[in-house]
matplotlib code that plots the C-alpha trace (Angstrom):
import matplotlib.pyplot as plt

x = [-0.4, 1.2, 1.9, -0.8, -3.0, -2.7, -2.9, -6.2, -7.8, -6.7, -8.6, -11.9, -12.0, -10.6, -14.4, -16.4, -15.3, -16.9, -19.8, -20.0, -19.7, -22.6, -25.3, -24.8, -25.4, -28.4, -30.8, -34.1, -34.6, -36.6, -38.8, -35.5, -33.7, -31.3, -30.3, -32.2, -32.1, -36.4, -39.5, -42.8, -45.7, -49.8, -51.8, -54.8, -58.5, -60.2, -62.4, -62.6, -64.6, -63.3, -62.5, -63.1, -62.7, -58.8, -57.6, -56.8, -52.9, -51.7, -50.1, -48.2, -45.0, -41.8, -38.3, -35.7, -34.9, -38.0, -39.6, -43.4, -46.0, -45.9, -48.2, -46.2, -45.8, -46.2, -48.7, -47.7, -47.7, -44.9, -41.3, -40.2, -42.4, -40.3, -41.6, -40.6, -37.2, -36.4, -37.6, -35.9, -32.7, -34.3, -36.0, -32.5, -30.9, -33.4, -31.8, -28.4, -28.4, -26.3, -24.9, -23.6, -27.4, -29.9, -33.5, -37.6, -41.2, -43.4, -47.3, -50.2, -52.2, -49.9, -50.1, -51.8, -53.0, -57.2, -56.5, -54.6, -52.6, -54.3, -51.1, -49.0, -48.5, -50.8, -47.6, -46.5, -43.3, -39.8, -36.1, -32.7, -29.3, -25.4, -22.9, -22.9, -26.6, -29.8, -33.7, -36.6, -40.3, -43.2, -46.9, -50.1, -51.2, -52.7, -51.1, -47.7, -44.9, -45.1, -42.8, -39.7, -39.9, -43.3, -41.4, -42.9, -46.7, -49.5, -52.4, -56.0, -57.0, -54.7, -56.9, -59.4, -58.5, -56.0, -52.6, -49.3, -45.9, -42.2, -38.9, -35.8, -32.2, -30.3, -26.5, -25.9, -25.8, -28.9, -30.9, -29.6, -32.3, -34.5, -34.2, -35.7, -38.3, -38.8, -38.9, -42.0, -43.9, -43.3, -44.8, -45.4, -42.6, -43.6, -39.8, -36.5, -33.3, -30.3, -27.6, -25.1, -22.9, -25.7, -26.5, -24.6, -26.1, -29.8, -30.8, -34.5, -34.7, -32.9, -35.4, -38.5, -37.2, -36.2, -39.5, -37.7, -38.7, -38.5, -37.2, -39.5, -40.7, -41.7, -45.2, -43.7, -40.2, -39.8, -36.4, -34.2, -33.2, -31.2, -31.3, -28.6, -28.1, -28.3, -32.6, -33.8, -36.8, -38.2, -40.0, -42.8, -43.7, -45.6, -46.2, -49.3, -49.3, -49.6, -53.4, -55.0, -55.0, -51.4, -52.0, -54.3, -52.6, -48.6, -47.8, -49.7, -48.7, -44.9, -44.7, -46.7, -49.0, -52.9, -52.5, -55.1, -55.2, -56.2, -56.5, -59.2, -62.7, -64.7, -64.4, -67.3, -65.6, -64.1, -63.0, -64.4, -62.3, -60.6, -59.9, -59.4, -55.9, -53.8, -53.2, -56.0, -56.6, -58.9, -60.5, -60.0, -62.7, -61.9, -59.0, -57.8, -55.0, -52.8, -54.6, -58.0, -59.7, -60.8, -62.4, -63.2, -61.8, -63.8, -62.3, -58.7, -57.0, -53.2, -52.6, -50.9, -51.1, -50.1, -50.0, -52.8, -51.2, -48.5, -45.8, -45.5, -44.7, -45.1, -45.5, -46.2, -46.2, -47.4, -49.3, -52.8, -56.1, -58.1, -60.4, -61.3, -59.5, -55.9, -56.1, -54.2, -52.7, -49.0, -47.7, -45.9, -45.0, -42.4, -42.3, -40.5, -40.4, -38.7, -41.1, -41.3, -43.3, -45.3, -46.6, -47.1, -49.9, -50.5, -52.2, -54.3, -56.7, -59.0, -61.9, -62.2, -64.0, -64.0, -64.8, -68.6, -69.3, -69.3, -66.6, -63.9, -63.2, -59.6]
y = [0.3, 3.3, 6.6, 7.9, 5.3, 5.4, 9.1, 8.9, 6.0, 7.8, 10.9, 8.9, 7.3, 10.4, 12.1, 8.9, 9.7, 12.8, 11.8, 9.7, 11.8, 14.9, 12.0, 10.8, 14.8, 15.4, 16.9, 17.1, 14.3, 14.8, 11.6, 10.2, 10.6, 13.3, 16.1, 19.5, 22.6, 22.7, 20.9, 21.8, 18.9, 19.1, 16.6, 16.9, 15.8, 12.6, 14.2, 16.5, 18.6, 17.7, 14.2, 11.1, 10.1, 9.7, 7.3, 10.4, 10.0, 11.6, 14.5, 17.9, 17.9, 20.9, 21.5, 23.5, 22.2, 21.7, 25.2, 24.2, 21.7, 18.2, 15.7, 12.9, 9.4, 8.1, 8.3, 9.6, 6.0, 5.2, 5.2, 6.4, 10.3, 12.3, 12.6, 8.9, 9.3, 12.4, 10.9, 7.5, 9.4, 10.1, 6.0, 4.9, 6.9, 5.4, 2.2, 3.2, 5.1, 7.9, 10.1, 12.6, 13.4, 14.9, 14.3, 15.6, 14.9, 17.1, 17.1, 18.4, 15.3, 12.2, 8.8, 6.1, 8.8, 10.1, 13.3, 16.7, 18.7, 22.4, 23.5, 22.5, 24.4, 23.2, 22.6, 19.9, 18.5, 17.0, 18.3, 16.1, 17.1, 16.5, 19.5, 20.0, 20.7, 18.6, 19.6, 20.7, 19.7, 21.7, 20.4, 19.8, 16.3, 15.2, 11.8, 11.7, 11.0, 7.5, 6.7, 5.9, 2.4, 2.0, 2.5, 5.2, 5.2, 7.6, 8.0, 6.5, 10.1, 12.2, 10.8, 12.9, 16.3, 18.5, 18.8, 20.5, 20.5, 21.9, 20.6, 22.9, 22.0, 23.9, 24.3, 23.5, 27.4, 28.4, 25.4, 28.2, 29.9, 27.0, 26.3, 29.7, 29.7, 26.1, 27.6, 30.0, 26.6, 24.2, 21.8, 18.0, 16.3, 12.7, 11.5, 13.0, 12.8, 15.7, 14.2, 16.7, 17.4, 19.4, 21.5, 24.6, 25.2, 23.8, 24.0, 24.8, 21.9, 20.0, 21.0, 20.6, 16.7, 16.0, 17.5, 20.1, 22.8, 25.6, 29.5, 32.2, 33.4, 36.7, 36.3, 36.5, 36.1, 36.6, 35.0, 35.4, 31.7, 31.1, 27.6, 25.5, 27.3, 30.7, 31.3, 33.0, 33.1, 34.7, 32.6, 33.6, 32.1, 33.1, 31.9, 31.3, 34.8, 36.3, 36.4, 37.2, 36.0, 35.5, 36.7, 39.6, 40.9, 39.7, 38.4, 41.1, 43.8, 42.5, 41.8, 45.0, 43.1, 41.7, 38.4, 35.3, 32.4, 29.2, 26.7, 24.7, 25.8, 23.2, 25.1, 26.7, 30.0, 30.0, 33.8, 35.9, 37.9, 40.7, 44.5, 46.3, 47.3, 48.8, 45.3, 42.8, 39.2, 37.3, 33.7, 31.7, 29.4, 27.9, 25.8, 25.1, 22.8, 22.4, 19.0, 20.6, 19.9, 22.6, 21.9, 24.3, 25.0, 22.8, 19.9, 21.2, 20.8, 23.0, 26.6, 29.1, 32.0, 34.5, 37.8, 39.5, 41.8, 40.1, 42.0, 40.8, 37.8, 36.2, 32.8, 31.5, 28.1, 27.1, 25.6, 28.1, 28.2, 31.1, 30.3, 32.2, 29.3, 28.8, 32.8, 31.7, 28.7, 28.9, 27.8, 30.0, 29.7, 30.1, 32.5, 32.8, 35.3, 32.9, 33.7, 30.0, 29.4, 32.1, 31.7, 27.9, 28.6, 31.9, 30.4, 27.6, 30.5, 30.8, 32.6, 34.7, 36.0, 39.9, 41.6, 42.1, 38.7, 38.5, 36.1, 37.6, 35.7, 35.7]
z = [-0.2, -0.5, 1.6, -0.2, -0.4, 3.6, 3.6, 2.0, 4.1, 7.5, 6.1, 5.4, 8.7, 10.1, 8.3, 9.1, 12.7, 12.9, 10.8, 13.0, 16.3, 14.7, 14.3, 17.9, 19.0, 21.3, 18.7, 16.9, 14.4, 11.2, 9.6, 8.5, 11.8, 10.8, 13.2, 12.7, 14.0, 14.5, 13.4, 13.8, 13.6, 13.9, 14.2, 12.3, 14.2, 13.8, 12.1, 9.2, 6.4, 2.8, 3.0, 4.7, 8.2, 9.3, 12.4, 14.1, 13.9, 10.8, 11.5, 9.2, 9.2, 8.6, 9.8, 9.1, 6.1, 4.1, 5.1, 4.5, 6.0, 4.6, 5.0, 7.0, 5.4, 9.1, 11.7, 15.0, 16.4, 14.7, 16.1, 12.3, 12.4, 13.9, 18.1, 17.9, 16.0, 18.5, 21.7, 20.8, 22.2, 26.1, 25.6, 24.8, 27.5, 29.7, 30.6, 30.7, 33.5, 32.3, 34.1, 32.1, 30.5, 32.1, 31.1, 31.8, 30.7, 32.4, 31.5, 33.9, 32.6, 33.8, 32.0, 34.2, 35.9, 36.3, 38.6, 37.4, 40.2, 39.5, 41.5, 38.9, 35.6, 32.4, 30.6, 28.7, 27.2, 27.8, 27.1, 26.9, 26.9, 27.6, 28.9, 24.8, 23.8, 23.8, 23.0, 24.2, 23.0, 24.2, 23.0, 23.8, 23.7, 27.3, 28.8, 26.7, 26.2, 28.0, 30.6, 30.2, 31.1, 28.8, 25.2, 23.1, 22.4, 21.5, 23.8, 22.8, 23.9, 21.4, 18.4, 18.2, 18.2, 16.8, 18.1, 17.9, 19.3, 18.2, 19.3, 19.2, 19.3, 22.3, 22.8, 26.7, 27.6, 26.9, 29.0, 32.2, 30.5, 30.4, 33.8, 34.7, 32.6, 34.0, 37.3, 36.4, 34.9, 37.6, 35.4, 36.6, 35.8, 36.3, 35.1, 35.0, 35.9, 36.4, 37.8, 40.4, 37.5, 36.1, 39.5, 39.1, 35.8, 36.0, 40.0, 39.1, 36.6, 39.5, 42.8, 40.6, 39.5, 43.2, 43.8, 46.9, 48.0, 45.5, 45.0, 45.3, 41.5, 39.3, 37.8, 34.5, 32.5, 29.2, 27.8, 24.2, 23.5, 20.2, 18.7, 18.2, 14.3, 15.6, 15.5, 18.1, 20.0, 22.2, 25.1, 27.8, 31.2, 33.6, 37.2, 38.6, 40.5, 37.1, 36.9, 33.1, 29.8, 28.9, 24.8, 25.7, 28.6, 27.8, 24.5, 22.3, 23.9, 23.7, 20.2, 19.3, 17.2, 17.0, 17.3, 15.8, 18.6, 18.2, 21.6, 23.3, 22.7, 24.8, 28.1, 29.3, 30.6, 27.1, 26.7, 23.3, 21.8, 23.0, 21.9, 25.0, 24.9, 21.8, 20.5, 19.8, 20.2, 18.1, 18.4, 15.4, 14.5, 11.5, 9.3, 6.4, 5.6, 2.6, 2.3, 1.0, 4.2, 7.0, 10.6, 13.4, 16.7, 19.2, 17.2, 18.1, 20.9, 19.8, 21.3, 19.0, 17.2, 14.6, 14.2, 12.1, 9.8, 7.9, 8.5, 11.7, 11.1, 14.9, 15.3, 18.9, 20.1, 23.6, 26.7, 27.7, 26.2, 26.0, 28.8, 32.3, 34.4, 33.0, 33.4, 37.3, 35.8, 35.1, 31.6, 28.0, 24.8, 22.6, 19.9, 16.4, 13.7, 11.0, 7.7, 7.0, 10.3, 9.8, 6.4, 7.3, 10.5, 8.2, 6.2, 8.0, 9.4, 7.2, 9.8, 12.5, 15.4, 15.5, 19.0, 17.5, 17.7, 14.2, 11.7, 9.7, 6.7, 5.7]

ax = plt.figure().add_subplot(projection="3d")
ax.plot(x, y, z, "-o")
ax.set_aspect("equal")
plt.show()
């Protein structure tokens, strides 16, 4: 073997080694299991207009590479889908008890439990990280994800209604800010491991995981976060001390934009559209998908909002509904001015309610 051939083999092995290290990094994963900076999915309701009834497991998907909604070739209960591919990293971490990795799963409706803790946040999410980077997922699905010992699955209760989820990959330093946001959330954590090597940077998360006494919190806390690839997100976290509609009293006024809001409308204390402050908030009541199907907000459990005016381009995905009884629940939203995310969500809106009870068609 010549010196040149040896050198070529060495370079090839080095490149394969680097590729392997990148692939091993904790990250949001796309439908092919590849690392992505972020992804979004919108699980469709079981019953929509304009097409035959689905299974309640079909979903639209987009990420930092695709830039637009596409119907996933998988169902949301399949491990090959984006949620399954991403959470696989968490389920595989559970077995070896790795002390260099931290994780937490939280939901105001816990699997195998018939009761809800109203003193905890109305929040649903999961995170996994090491000292290099990790991901944070925020979603609207009750009883999800399953306990780690049960393996990945999707709950039957999540089928009938629309659901949304966002996953963002962050470098390690961003989790110190997320730690502060989760303190305001006070989430119901039911699976977690925060080893001592993270104590200095994630003190609140470690206390939440252990069920220890928590530090006092402010009414609300706003953080600017940066994804692993440098995209900016704003995260709004309100504690139980901030007793108000987060959309009207905070997000719309902070972002200086009128908002169109999609949230769970089954509550007997649903809030009407609100034009009382400088920036207004309107309830969406009809959604149209790129698949030529439509559904009403009464069939949707997701929680998101977009700027009414196209030029503002804000999109927020999060935890809380526009309902009077949730004014005193803790929770929050992650917001972005990514033009592709905004276009994807804004074009879903077909009709919303004005402040005079008459519908406004787009």
